[in-house]
C-alpha positions in Angstrom: 0.4 -24.0 7.2 1.1 -26.3 10.1 -1.6 -27.4 12.5 -0.4 -28.5 15.9 -2.3 -30.0 18.8 -0.9 -27.6 21.4 -2.0 -24.7 19.2 -5.5 -26.1 18.9 -5.7 -26.5 22.8 -4.6 -22.9 23.0 -7.4 -21.8 20.8 -9.9 -23.8 22.9 -8.4 -22.2 26.0 -8.9 -18.8 24.4 -12.5 -19.5 23.5 -13.1 -20.6 27.1 -11.6 -17.4 28.4 -13.7 -15.4 25.9 -16.9 -17.0 27.2 -15.9 -16.4 30.9 -15.2 -12.7 30.2 -18.2 -12.2 28.0 -20.8 -12.6 30.8 -19.6 -10.1 33.3 -18.4 -7.6 30.6 -21.7 -7.5 28.8 -23.7 -7.0 32.1 -21.6 -3.9 32.9 -21.9 -2.5 29.3 -25.7 -3.0 29.3 -26.2 -1.5 32.7 -24.3 1.6 31.6 -26.2 1.9 28.3 -29.6 1.5 30.1 -28.8 4.2 32.7 -27.6 6.6 30.1 -30.5 6.0 27.6 -33.9 6.4 29.3 -36.7 5.4 26.8 -40.2 6.9 26.8 -42.3 4.9 24.3 -42.6 1.2 23.6 -41.3 1.8 20.1 -38.1 3.4 21.5 -37.6 0.6 23.9 -38.0 -2.0 21.1 -35.4 -0.2 19.0 -33.0 0.1 21.9 -33.4 -3.7 22.7 -32.7 -4.5 19.0 -29.5 -2.4 19.0 -28.6 -4.0 22.2 -29.0 -7.5 20.9 -26.8 -6.7 17.9 -24.2 -5.2 20.1 -24.2 -8.5 22.2 -23.6 -10.6 19.1 -20.8 -8.4 17.7 -19.0 -8.3 21.1 -19.2 -12.1 21.6 -18.0 -12.7 17.9 -15.1 -10.4 18.2 -14.3 -11.7 21.8 -14.2 -15.3 20.7 -12.4 -14.6 17.5 -9.6 -12.5 18.9 -9.0 -14.7 22.0 -9.1 -18.0 20.0 -6.6 -16.6 17.6 -4.4 -15.3 20.4 -4.7 -18.7 22.2 -3.7 -20.5 19.1 -0.7 -18.3 18.6 0.4 -18.7 22.2 -0.2 -22.4 22.1 2.0 -22.6 19.0 4.8 -20.6 20.6 4.7 -22.8 23.7 4.8 -26.0 21.6 7.7 -24.7 19.6 9.7 -23.9 22.7 8.9 -27.2 24.3 9.8 -29.2 21.2 12.9 -27.1 20.7 14.1 -27.8 24.1 13.6 -31.5 23.9 15.2 -31.8 20.5 12.1 -33.1 18.8 
């Protein structure tokens, strides 16, 4: 397995994009879930908040993982094309 600096920069870029997307996306999802799920008791609200917290962590993990891998892949492709064009 070959590690290249441009691919790592691509992975870093993917993680930055994932963090930028996470904030607005999670707000929209939470708003829709809260409107669609009115809670009556404190116990039900607590259970809902626990599930919401787990959902946030899963979405962040998948978001960062997928976009970092995608960025690494794209960075590797760009590096190969640039190095191939320069004859290096």
